Phi, psi and omega in degrees: 000141177257125177240155173240164188240156176284006198238137180249110186291334180299316173298320179295307178309309175304318173298308177307310182300319176292326180297315185293324174297324181290320182292318179296323176301317177285331177303319179296337178269348184295144166278167183302326189260008180263151178243162174223138176243139178249111195266155190307316192261034171099353178274153169234118182251142178236137173313138170063003182235347181088192187242149176246123172283141175241123191208169181280155182296331181288326177284323178294316175302320185276348183289136179269353176247134177296147177207162172270116184222145167259131187238158173229158177271000000 
């Protein structure tokens, strides 16, 4: 018997991959005494600069609150 789950791993993998690309972009801009965190729910945080949300374009368009976000399609 074949069963399916309600979770699409492909979208999660695409999100994590894009989050890592954003983190690498910020790593090149770090000063010697700064740290970078890749957070579980999509943020990339840098000391003294705050966090950048990494989310899908669909989520960003449907959001009612403006935010600083890196988006992908």
